[in-house]
C-alpha positions as a Markdown table, in Angstrom:
| # | Residue | x | y | z |
|---|---|---|---|---|
| 1 | Unk | -21.5 | 19.8 | -14.0 |
| 2 | Unk | -23.6 | 16.6 | -11.8 |
| 3 | Unk | -22.1 | 16.6 | -9.1 |
| 4 | Unk | -19.2 | 19.9 | -7.0 |
| 5 | Unk | -16.1 | 19.0 | -8.1 |
| 6 | Unk | -12.1 | 20.3 | -8.0 |
| 7 | Unk | -11.1 | 17.4 | -10.0 |
| 8 | Unk | -9.4 | 18.6 | -13.7 |
| 9 | Unk | -10.0 | 15.7 | -15.3 |
| 10 | Unk | -13.5 | 15.5 | -15.0 |
| 11 | Unk | -13.3 | 18.9 | -15.7 |
| 12 | Unk | -11.7 | 19.3 | -18.9 |
| 13 | Unk | -13.6 | 16.0 | -19.5 |
| 14 | Unk | -17.0 | 18.7 | -19.3 |
| 15 | Unk | -15.2 | 21.5 | -21.4 |
| 16 | Unk | -14.3 | 18.8 | -24.5 |
| 17 | Unk | -18.1 | 17.7 | -24.6 |
| 18 | Unk | -19.5 | 20.7 | -24.6 |
| 19 | Unk | -16.9 | 21.9 | -27.4 |
| 20 | Unk | -18.3 | 18.6 | -29.1 |
| 21 | Unk | -21.9 | 19.8 | -28.8 |
| 22 | Unk | -21.3 | 22.8 | -31.2 |
| 23 | Unk | -20.5 | 20.1 | -33.6 |
| 24 | Unk | -18.3 | 22.3 | -36.1 |
| 25 | Unk | -17.0 | 20.9 | -38.9 |
| 26 | Unk | -14.7 | 23.0 | -39.6 |
| 27 | Unk | -12.6 | 24.9 | -36.8 |
| 28 | Unk | -14.3 | 28.2 | -36.6 |
| 29 | Unk | -13.7 | 28.5 | -33.2 |
| 30 | Unk | -10.1 | 29.1 | -32.1 |
| 31 | Unk | -10.8 | 29.1 | -28.9 |
| 32 | Unk | -13.2 | 27.8 | -25.7 |
| 33 | Unk | -12.9 | 30.3 | -22.2 |
| 34 | Unk | -14.4 | 28.8 | -19.0 |
| 35 | Unk | -15.5 | 30.8 | -15.8 |
| 36 | Unk | -15.7 | 29.2 | -12.9 |
| 37 | Unk | -18.1 | 31.0 | -10.5 |
| 38 | Unk | -20.4 | 30.1 | -6.6 |
| 39 | Unk | -16.8 | 27.9 | -5.8 |
| 40 | Unk | -16.9 | 27.4 | -2.3 |
| 41 | Unk | -14.4 | 25.8 | -0.7 |
| 42 | Unk | -13.8 | 22.0 | -1.2 |
| 43 | Unk | -13.7 | 20.8 | 2.2 |
| 44 | Unk | -17.6 | 21.6 | 1.9 |
| 45 | Unk | -18.4 | 19.9 | -0.5 |
| 46 | Unk | -19.7 | 16.5 | -0.6 |
| 47 | Unk | -18.3 | 13.4 | -2.8 |
| 48 | Unk | -19.9 | 10.7 | -4.0 |
| 49 | Unk | -18.8 | 7.5 | -3.0 |
| 50 | Unk | -18.2 | 4.1 | -4.8 |
| 51 | Unk | -17.4 | 1.1 | -5.3 |
| 52 | Unk | -14.3 | 1.5 | -7.7 |
| 53 | Unk | -10.8 | 3.0 | -7.5 |
| 54 | Unk | -10.6 | 4.1 | -11.0 |
| 55 | Unk | -10.0 | 8.0 | -10.5 |
| 56 | Unk | -8.6 | 7.7 | -6.9 |
| 57 | Unk | -4.6 | 7.6 | -7.7 |
| 58 | Unk | -5.0 | 10.3 | -9.8 |
| 59 | Unk | -7.0 | 12.8 | -7.5 |
| 60 | Unk | -4.1 | 12.0 | -4.7 |
| 61 | Unk | -1.6 | 13.1 | -8.1 |
| 62 | Unk | -3.4 | 16.4 | -8.0 |
| 63 | Unk | -3.7 | 17.4 | -4.9 |
| 64 | Unk | 0.3 | 16.3 | -4.7 |
| 65 | Unk | 1.1 | 18.4 | -7.7 |
| 66 | Unk | -1.6 | 21.4 | -5.9 |
| 67 | Unk | 0.5 | 21.4 | -2.6 |
| 68 | Unk | 4.1 | 21.8 | -4.9 |
| 69 | Unk | 2.5 | 24.8 | -6.7 |
| 70 | Unk | 1.0 | 25.6 | -3.7 |
| 71 | Unk | 5.1 | 25.7 | -2.0 |
| 72 | Unk | 7.2 | 26.5 | -4.6 |
| 73 | Unk | 5.0 | 28.1 | -7.3 |
| 74 | Unk | 2.7 | 27.3 | -10.5 |
| 75 | Unk | 5.1 | 26.3 | -12.4 |
| 76 | Unk | 6.1 | 23.8 | -10.0 |
| 77 | Unk | 4.0 | 21.0 | -12.0 |
| 78 | Unk | 3.3 | 21.0 | -15.5 |
| 79 | Unk | 3.3 | 18.0 | -18.3 |
| 80 | Unk | 6.5 | 17.5 | -20.0 |
| 81 | Unk | 5.3 | 18.6 | -23.0 |
| 82 | Unk | 5.7 | 21.9 | -21.1 |
| 83 | Unk | 8.8 | 21.5 | -19.4 |
| 84 | Unk | 10.7 | 23.4 | -21.8 |
| 85 | Unk | 9.0 | 26.7 | -22.5 |
| 86 | Unk | 9.2 | 30.0 | -20.4 |
């Protein structure tokens, strides 16, 4: 990653990019496991400022979802497609 991040969409896009570099024509890889190490507190990481507001809204939404999960548990906020699953 070019810079530290705690932003899920950036992590997801990086994962898809790694998977795409495998160049598989048929589904031979059934799963991809990511390991995060060398983590530090988010407040100690620098963030590159930009002129655009492209992901400010998604960052605020993600922070609110993280606060809800911390208060009400890990299943408090999740994708609607998984809402009916236990």
